[in-house]
C-alpha positions as CSV (number, residue, x, y, z in Angstrom):
1,X,-100.9,-75.2,78.7
2,X,-98.6,-77.0,81.1
3,X,-99.5,-80.3,79.6
4,X,-98.5,-79.1,76.1
5,X,-95.1,-77.9,77.3
6,X,-94.3,-81.2,79.0
7,X,-95.4,-83.1,75.9
8,X,-93.4,-81.0,73.6
9,X,-90.1,-82.9,73.8
10,X,-91.8,-86.2,73.2
11,X,-93.8,-84.8,70.3
12,X,-90.7,-83.4,68.8
13,X,-88.9,-86.8,69.2
14,X,-91.8,-88.6,67.7
15,X,-91.9,-86.3,64.7
16,X,-88.2,-86.5,64.2
17,X,-88.2,-90.3,64.3
18,X,-91.1,-90.3,61.8
19,X,-89.2,-88.0,59.5
20,X,-86.1,-90.1,59.7
21,X,-88.1,-93.3,59.0
22,X,-89.7,-91.6,55.9
23,X,-86.3,-90.4,54.7
24,X,-84.7,-93.8,55.1
25,X,-87.6,-95.5,53.3
26,X,-87.5,-93.1,50.4
27,X,-83.7,-93.4,50.2
28,X,-84.0,-97.2,50.0
29,X,-86.7,-97.1,47.4
30,X,-85.5,-94.3,45.2
31,X,-83.3,-95.0,42.2
32,X,-80.0,-93.0,42.3
33,X,-79.6,-93.2,38.4
34,X,-81.8,-90.2,37.6
35,X,-79.9,-88.0,40.0
36,X,-76.6,-89.0,38.3
37,X,-78.0,-88.4,34.8
38,X,-79.3,-85.0,35.8
39,X,-75.9,-84.0,37.2
40,X,-74.2,-85.1,33.9
41,X,-76.8,-83.3,31.7
42,X,-75.3,-80.1,30.3
43,X,-76.9,-76.7,30.9
44,X,-79.4,-75.4,28.3
45,X,-76.9,-72.6,27.7
46,X,-74.0,-75.0,27.2
47,X,-72.0,-74.1,24.1
48,X,-73.2,-70.5,24.0
49,X,-70.5,-67.8,24.0
50,X,-71.4,-64.2,25.0
51,X,-69.1,-61.4,23.9
52,X,-68.6,-57.8,24.7
53,X,-66.3,-55.5,22.7
54,X,-65.8,-52.2,24.5
55,X,-63.1,-50.8,22.3
56,X,-62.0,-50.6,18.7
57,X,-59.2,-48.9,16.8
58,X,-59.5,-47.4,13.4
59,X,-56.6,-47.4,11.0
60,X,-57.4,-43.8,9.9
61,X,-59.6,-40.9,10.7
62,X,-63.1,-40.8,9.2
63,X,-63.0,-38.8,6.0
64,X,-65.6,-37.7,3.5
65,X,-65.5,-40.1,0.5
66,X,-68.7,-39.1,-1.3
67,X,-70.5,-35.8,-1.9
68,X,-73.6,-36.9,0.0
69,X,-71.6,-37.5,3.3
70,X,-71.4,-34.9,6.0
71,X,-68.4,-32.5,5.7
72,X,-67.2,-32.8,9.3
73,X,-67.5,-36.5,10.1
74,X,-65.7,-38.3,12.9
75,X,-65.7,-41.8,14.2
76,X,-68.2,-42.4,17.0
77,X,-67.6,-44.6,20.0
78,X,-68.1,-48.3,18.9
79,X,-69.2,-51.1,21.2
80,X,-70.7,-54.6,20.6
81,X,-72.6,-57.3,22.5
82,X,-72.8,-60.8,21.0
83,X,-74.3,-64.2,21.5
84,X,-72.8,-67.1,19.5
85,X,-73.7,-70.8,19.6
86,X,-71.1,-73.5,19.0
87,X,-72.9,-76.0,16.7
88,X,-70.1,-78.5,16.7
89,X,-66.3,-78.5,17.1
90,X,-65.9,-76.2,14.1
91,X,-69.2,-74.5,13.1
92,X,-70.8,-71.5,14.8
93,X,-73.8,-69.2,14.4
94,X,-74.6,-66.0,16.1
95,X,-76.0,-62.5,16.4
96,X,-74.3,-59.3,17.3
97,X,-75.8,-55.9,18.2
98,X,-73.4,-52.9,18.0
99,X,-73.1,-49.2,17.6
100,X,-71.2,-48.6,14.3
101,X,-68.4,-46.1,13.6
102,X,-71.0,-43.4,12.7
103,X,-73.2,-43.8,15.8
104,X,-75.9,-45.9,14.1
105,X,-77.4,-49.0,15.9
106,X,-76.5,-52.0,13.8
107,X,-77.0,-55.8,13.7
108,X,-75.1,-58.8,12.3
109,X,-76.5,-62.3,12.0
110,X,-73.9,-64.8,10.9
111,X,-72.7,-68.3,10.4
112,X,-69.0,-69.2,10.5
113,X,-66.1,-71.5,11.2
114,X,-63.6,-71.7,14.0
115,X,-60.2,-73.3,13.5
116,X,-57.5,-74.3,15.9
117,X,-54.5,-74.5,13.5
118,X,-51.7,-75.4,15.9
119,X,-51.6,-78.5,18.0
120,X,-48.9,-76.9,20.1
121,X,-51.2,-74.0,20.9
122,X,-54.8,-75.4,21.3
123,X,-56.1,-72.2,23.0
124,X,-55.3,-70.1,19.9
125,X,-58.1,-70.0,17.3
126,X,-58.9,-68.3,14.0
127,X,-62.6,-67.5,13.2
128,X,-64.3,-66.4,10.0
129,X,-67.9,-65.4,9.9
130,X,-70.2,-64.3,7.2
131,X,-73.7,-63.1,7.1
132,X,-76.3,-60.3,6.9
133,X,-75.4,-56.9,8.4
134,X,-77.9,-54.0,8.9
135,X,-77.3,-50.5,10.2
136,X,-74.9,-48.6,7.9
137,X,-77.7,-46.4,6.5
138,X,-77.5,-43.3,4.3
139,X,-75.4,-41.2,4.2
140,X,-72.9,-43.9,5.5
141,X,-74.1,-46.8,3.4
142,X,-71.1,-46.7,1.1
143,X,-68.6,-47.1,4.0
144,X,-68.9,-50.9,3.7
145,X,-69.0,-52.8,0.5
146,X,-72.1,-54.8,-0.6
147,X,-74.5,-52.6,1.3
148,X,-77.7,-50.8,0.1
149,X,-79.0,-47.3,0.9
150,X,-81.3,-48.7,3.6
151,X,-78.5,-50.3,5.5
152,X,-78.8,-53.9,4.4
153,X,-75.8,-55.8,3.2
154,X,-73.6,-58.9,3.5
155,X,-70.2,-59.1,5.0
156,X,-67.4,-61.4,6.3
157,X,-65.4,-60.8,9.4
158,X,-62.2,-62.7,10.3
159,X,-61.0,-62.9,13.9
160,X,-58.0,-64.1,15.8
161,X,-58.6,-65.2,19.4
162,X,-57.2,-67.0,22.5
163,X,-59.0,-69.0,25.2
164,X,-57.6,-68.3,28.6
165,X,-59.5,-71.2,30.2
166,X,-62.6,-73.2,29.4
167,X,-64.9,-70.2,30.0
168,X,-62.9,-67.0,29.3
169,X,-61.3,-65.8,26.1
170,X,-60.6,-62.8,23.9
171,X,-60.5,-62.1,20.2
172,X,-59.6,-59.4,17.8
173,X,-62.1,-58.8,15.0
174,X,-60.7,-57.5,11.7
175,X,-63.1,-54.9,10.2
176,X,-61.8,-54.8,6.7
177,X,-59.4,-51.9,6.0
178,X,-61.2,-49.7,8.6
179,X,-59.9,-51.1,11.9
180,X,-60.0,-53.8,14.5
181,X,-62.3,-54.5,17.5
182,X,-61.1,-56.0,20.8
183,X,-63.6,-58.4,22.4
184,X,-63.8,-60.3,25.7
185,X,-65.8,-63.6,25.6
186,X,-67.5,-65.9,28.2
187,X,-68.5,-69.4,27.1
188,X,-71.0,-71.5,29.1
189,X,-69.8,-75.1,29.5
């Protein structure tokens, strides 16, 4: 046991010198180009925007418009989560899952365009999306145009937004003549 203890510092020094020799040899033989390429390669999530809309504002109270609708209807709490891919500088595609104004789970798959109309304000953008919406089912299927009894329809949603920096932004989605939805966005770069 005593011999192992006295040999310990020399064994440690020998192991350390061997490790340093291997590290120096691999540093001399390895090509630094792949490391640089890997650092420059964007993330798999690069170009994806994730949005959350915790609040909306309706222009008017919910009211009965058709005989088959409930007599005492009120707007339910509305929220939205969204994933959107930037296809190029102008084109986008995405999917949103939300709770509609009548408490029904709903989905929206879309394609759209984003414009930055003012060179003097490059952070300001206008967005228009169009696609398939599902979730406004009977008895609320007539609350949005171009929708069937089972909740399937097509729609277009314009938005006005502003990017605070390269990752964070906000937008206001215009929901026809029903209201607006306020949304916070995070974009992966």
